[in-house]
C-alpha positions in Angstrom: 0.0 0.0 0.0 2.8 2.4 0.8 4.3 1.9 -2.6 1.0 2.6 -4.3 0.6 5.8 -2.3 4.1 6.8 -3.4 3.3 6.1 -7.1 0.1 8.2 -6.8 1.8 11.2 -5.1 4.7 11.3 -7.6 2.2 11.1 -10.5 0.0 13.7 -8.8 3.0 16.1 -8.7 3.5 15.6 -12.4 -0.2 16.0 -13.1 -0.1 19.4 -11.4 3.0 20.7 -13.1 3.4 19.1 -16.5 2.4 21.8 -18.9 3.4 21.9 -22.6 1.8 18.8 -24.2 2.9 15.2 -24.6 6.4 15.8 -25.8 7.1 18.0 -22.7 5.4 15.4 -20.5 7.9 12.7 -21.7 10.7 15.1 -20.6 9.1 15.6 -17.2 8.7 11.8 -16.8 12.3 11.1 -17.7 13.6 13.6 -15.2 11.4 12.4 -12.4 11.2 8.6 -12.9 14.6 7.9 -14.5 16.9 10.7 -13.3 15.6 11.5 -9.9 14.0 8.3 -8.6 15.7 5.7 -10.8 12.5 3.5 -11.0 13.8 2.2 -14.3 16.8 2.5 -16.5 17.1 5.0 -19.3 17.1 2.2 -21.9 13.9 0.7 -20.4 12.3 4.2 -20.4 13.2 4.6 -24.1 11.7 1.2 -24.9 8.6 2.1 -23.1 8.3 5.4 -25.0 8.8 3.5 -28.3 6.0 1.1 -27.4 3.5 3.9 -26.4 4.3 5.9 -29.6 3.5 2.7 -31.6 0.1 2.1 -29.8 -3.0 4.1 -30.5 -4.0 6.4 -27.6 -2.4 9.2 -25.6 1.3 8.4 -25.6 2.3 10.4 -22.6 -0.5 9.0 -20.4 0.4 5.5 -21.6 4.0 6.0 -20.6 2.9 7.1 -17.2 0.6 4.1 -16.9 3.5 1.8 -18.0 5.8 3.2 -15.4 3.2 2.6 -12.8 2.8 -1.0 -14.0 6.5 -1.6 -13.9 6.7 -0.1 -10.4 3.6 -1.6 -8.8 1.7 -3.9 -11.1 -1.9 -3.3 -12.2 -2.8 -1.2 -9.1 0.4 0.8 -9.6 -0.7 1.5 -13.2 -4.1 2.7 -11.9 -2.4 4.9 -9.2 -0.1 6.5 -11.8 -3.0 7.1 -14.1 -5.2 8.8 -11.5 -2.4 10.9 -10.1 -1.5 12.3 -13.5 -5.0 12.7 -14.9 -7.3 13.9 -12.0 -5.9 17.4 -11.6 -6.9 18.5 -15.2 -10.1 16.5 -15.1 -11.3 18.2 -11.9 -10.3 21.6 -13.2 -12.3 21.2 -16.4 -15.3 19.8 -14.6 -15.3 22.7 -12.2 -14.9 25.2 -15.1 -18.1 23.9 -16.6 -19.9 24.2 -13.2 -18.8 27.7 -12.3 -18.3 29.4 -15.6 -21.2 31.8 -16.4 -23.3 31.4 -19.5 -23.3 33.7 -22.5 -19.8 34.9 -22.0 -18.4 36.7 -25.1 -14.9 36.7 -23.8 -14.7 32.9 -24.3 -13.8 33.9 -27.9 -10.3 34.4 -26.6 -10.0 30.7 -25.7 -11.4 29.7 -29.1 -8.7 31.7 -30.7 -6.1 29.9 -28.6 -7.5 26.6 -29.8 -7.0 27.7 -33.5 -3.3 28.6 -32.8 -2.6 25.4 -30.7 -4.0 23.0 -33.2 -2.1 24.7 -36.1 1.1 24.4 -34.1 0.4 20.7 -33.5 -0.2 20.1 -37.2 3.1 21.8 -38.1 5.0 19.8 -35.5 3.6 16.5 -36.5 4.0 17.2 -40.2 7.8 17.9 -39.7 8.2 14.5 -38.2 5.8 12.3 -40.2 5.7 14.0 -43.7 9.3 13.2 -44.6 8.5 11.7 -48.0 6.4 12.4 -51.0 4.3 9.3 -50.3 3.5 10.6 -46.8 2.5 14.0 -48.2 0.2 12.5 -50.8 -1.4 10.2 -48.2 -2.0 13.2 -45.9 -3.6 15.3 -48.6 -5.8 12.3 -49.6 -6.9 12.0 -46.0 -7.6 15.7 -45.8 -9.7 15.7 -48.9 -11.6 12.6 -47.8 -12.5 14.1 -44.4 -13.7 17.4 -46.0 -15.7 15.7 -48.7 -17.2 12.9 -46.5 -17.6 14.2 -43.0 -18.4 11.3 -40.6 -16.7 9.2 -38.0 -16.9 6.2 -40.4 -14.8 8.2 -42.8 -12.0 8.7 -40.3 -12.0 4.9 -39.5 -11.7 4.1 -43.2 -8.9 6.6 -43.6 -7.0 5.2 -40.6 -7.3 1.7 -42.0 -6.4 2.8 -45.6 -3.4 4.8 -44.3 -2.1 1.7 -42.4 -2.4 -0.4 -45.6 -0.6 2.3 -47.7 2.1 2.4 -45.1 2.7 -1.3 -45.3 2.9 -1.2 -49.1 4.9 2.0 -49.7 6.6 3.2 -46.5 10.0 2.2 -45.1 10.9 1.6 -41.4 14.1 1.6 -39.5 15.3 -1.1 -37.2 15.0 -1.2 -33.4 17.8 -2.9 -31.5 16.6 -5.0 -28.6 18.3 -4.7 -25.3 17.3 -5.5 -21.7 13.7 -6.5 -21.0 11.3 -4.9 -18.6 11.0 -6.6 -15.2 7.2 -6.5 -14.8 5.2 -7.6 -11.8 2.5 -8.6 -14.3 2.5 -11.8 -16.3 1.8 -12.5 -20.0 -1.4 -14.2 -18.8 -2.5 -10.8 -17.3 -1.6 -9.2 -20.6 -3.7 -11.6 -22.5 -6.7 -10.9 -20.2 -6.3 -7.2 -20.9 -6.1 -7.6 -24.6 -9.1 -10.0 -24.5 -11.1 -7.4 -22.6 -10.1 -4.8 -25.2 -11.3 -7.0 -28.0 -14.6 -7.8 -26.2 -15.3 -4.1 -25.8 -15.0 -3.7 -29.5 -18.6 -5.0 -29.6 -19.8 -1.9 -27.9 -21.0 -0.2 -31.1 -23.2 -3.2 -31.8 -24.5 -3.3 -28.2 -25.2 0.5 -28.3 -27.3 0.1 -31.4 -29.2 -3.0 -30.2 -29.8 -1.4 -26.8 -30.6 2.3 -27.1 -29.4 3.0 -23.6 -28.0 6.5 -23.6 -25.1 5.9 -21.1 -23.9 2.9 -23.2 -24.1 4.9 -26.4 -22.1 7.8 -24.8 -19.6 5.4 -23.3 -19.1 3.7 -26.7 -18.4 7.1 -28.4 -15.7 8.1 -25.8 -14.2 4.6 -25.8 -14.0 4.4 -29.6 -12.5 7.9 -29.7 -9.8 6.9 -27.2 -9.0 3.7 -29.2 -8.7 5.2 -32.6 -6.2 8.0 -31.8 -2.8 7.8 -33.5 -0.3 10.6 -33.5 -0.9 12.5 -30.3 -3.7 13.8 -28.1 -4.6 16.6 -30.6 -5.9 13.9 -33.0 -8.8 13.1 -30.6 -10.3 16.5 -31.5 -11.8 15.5 -34.8 -13.0 12.2 -33.4 -14.8 13.8 -30.5 -16.2 16.6 -32.7 -17.8 14.1 -35.1 -19.3 12.1 -32.2 -20.6 14.9 -30.0 -21.2 18.1 -32.1 -24.0 19.1 -32.4 -25.9 16.1 -31.1 -24.7 16.5 -27.5 -23.0 19.9 -27.2 -22.8 23.0 -29.4 -19.8 23.7 -31.6 -19.1 26.9 -29.6 -19.0 25.0 -26.4 -16.7 22.4 -28.0 -14.2 24.9 -29.3 -14.2 26.9 -26.1 -13.6 23.8 -24.0 -10.7 22.8 -26.2 -9.2 26.2 -25.7 -9.7 25.9 -22.0 -8.0 22.5 -22.0 -4.8 24.2 -23.1 -4.7 26.0 -19.8 -4.4 22.9 -17.6 -1.4 20.6 -17.1 -1.7 16.9 -17.8 -3.0 15.0 -20.9 -5.1 16.6 -23.5 -7.5 13.6 -23.5 -9.0 15.1 -20.3 -10.9 17.4 -22.8 -13.4 14.5 -22.8 -14.2 15.3 -19.2 -15.2 18.8 -20.2 -17.6 17.3 -22.8 -19.0 14.9 -20.2 -19.4 17.6 -17.7 -21.3 19.8 -20.2 -23.6 16.9 -20.8 -24.1 15.5 -17.3 -22.2 17.4 -14.7 -19.6 16.0 -12.3 -20.5 12.4 -12.8 -20.6 12.9 -16.6 -17.0 14.2 -16.5 -15.7 11.3 -14.5 -17.7 8.9 -16.7 -16.0 10.4 -19.8 -12.6 10.2 -18.3 -12.9 6.4 -17.6 -14.4 5.7 -21.0 -11.8 7.5 -23.1 -8.7 6.3 -21.1 -9.8 2.7 -20.7 -8.4 1.6 -24.1 -5.1 3.2 -23.3 -4.8 1.3 -20.0 -5.8 -2.0 -21.6 -3.4 -1.6 -24.5 -0.4 -0.8 -22.3 -1.1 -3.5 -19.7 -1.8 -6.0 -22.5 1.1 -5.2 -24.8 3.9 -4.4 -22.4 4.7 -8.1 -21.5 4.9 -8.9 -25.3 6.8 -5.8 -26.4 9.9 -7.5 -27.7 7.9 -9.7 -29.9 5.8 -6.8 -31.2 8.7 -4.4 -31.8 10.5 -6.8 -34.2 7.6 -6.7 -36.7 8.7 -4.4 -39.5 5.2 -4.5 -41.1 3.6 -3.0 -37.9 6.1 -0.1 -37.9 5.4 0.6 -41.6 1.7 0.6 -40.9 2.2 3.1 -38.1 4.2 5.4 -40.4 1.2 5.4 -42.8 -1.3 6.1 -40.1 0.7 9.0 -38.7 0.6 10.6 -42.2 -3.1 10.0 -42.5 -4.0 11.5 -39.1 -2.3 14.8 -40.1 -4.8 15.1 -42.8 -7.7 14.2 -40.4 -6.5 16.8 -37.9 -6.1 19.5 -40.6 -9.6 18.8 -41.7 -10.9 19.4 -38.2 -8.8 22.5 -38.0 -10.6 23.9 -41.0 -14.0 22.7 -39.9 -15.3 23.3 -37.2 -12.4 25.3 -35.6 -11.7 28.0 -38.3 -15.3 28.1 -39.6 -16.7 28.7 -36.1 -14.0 31.0 -34.8 -12.4 33.3 -37.4 -15.4 35.4 -38.4 -13.9 38.9 -38.9 -10.6 40.7 -39.3 -10.2 41.1 -35.6 -10.3 37.3 -35.1 -7.7 36.8 -37.8 -5.4 39.4 -36.2 -5.5 38.0 -32.7 -5.2 34.4 -34.0 -1.9 35.5 -35.8 -0.7 37.2 -32.6 -1.4 34.1 -30.5 0.2 31.7 -33.1 3.3 33.8 -33.4 3.7 33.9 -29.6 3.3 30.1 -29.4 5.3 29.0 -32.4 7.9 31.7 -33.0 8.4 33.2 -29.6 8.1 29.8 -27.9 5.8 31.2 -25.2 4.6 28.5 -22.8 1.1 27.2 -23.7 -0.4 28.3 -20.4 0.9 31.8 -20.9 -0.7 31.8 -24.4 -4.0 30.7 -22.8 -3.8 33.6 -20.3 -3.1 36.0 -23.2 -6.1 34.6 -25.0 -8.2 35.1 -21.9 -7.0 38.7 -21.6 -7.8 39.4 -25.2 -11.3 38.0 -24.7 -11.9 40.2 -21.6 -10.6 43.4 -23.2 -11.8 43.1 -26.8 -14.8 40.8 -26.8 -16.8 42.0 -23.8 
């Protein structure tokens, strides 16, 4: 029990202080878990990061869960997840509860969202669009999303991108080294993967049984399962599932901007949506649903990592998927973010100011959010 409390408190500290997105989170994790506490070696940490980059889902959260699993087994993974995730979840839920309605200044947060997503697209493109095949695949995905706007389109694009990656992309080699010393067995991993597969039947169950909670859970669960390429990619998935059926486009974009102001994983944006729909319990419900695939994937795949990482075909598929999701994210940036946010010349001016502060001046994201809030208070009241 003492070990679990320690895991939770260390993760809680990171959850309260880890600003800057998933890449920055990985830096915080390495400093705390490898450099300061030496819970695992640098090589083991790099291997864990490689696994989580390969899997769908929120990479930084999965790394944190993986470290908890290595340190304290399944309950250690849960403790690490809760510590890192709850601060931003609670903040977003409380923001929904206490933020007044009809607030024009929320436009400042929406402008932040436009700038942040554009920065994410550029950063991902620099890494993933390194060949003409990747550029063409990304443009194809962008066109498909704009022409056929549905969640089914995105699933088809992800599958298509993976197949194109297998056929036309190249992948480098990974040199195996020491293995992880896990307090969980391969049998436990198989149980986690089996549960993950069983829950893939949720869409059918939701259609056969029109129970609203099951329908909502399935939408969050599927969104958490289909994300490749970073937390920002969850934006178009959630937008397709919940706008305008459950929340308005303005609430969605404002909440996404607000999510930039908090530390921790961007996936907690789902808690904002859940809280808008059903208050405090809805926010916690959304948190569990969207993060459950990530937990099952890490706990299921970690014991088998050295078998998985040797599969060149799987790494080529991932390269194709990463290119495709850039197109998906760009389509979401165009619609609904730009179309619902940049209305007049004032909006365009402040968007450019915020983007330059974020991208060129390297201003911390939380400072950009505060700047956006001040712009909203001063110019949109």
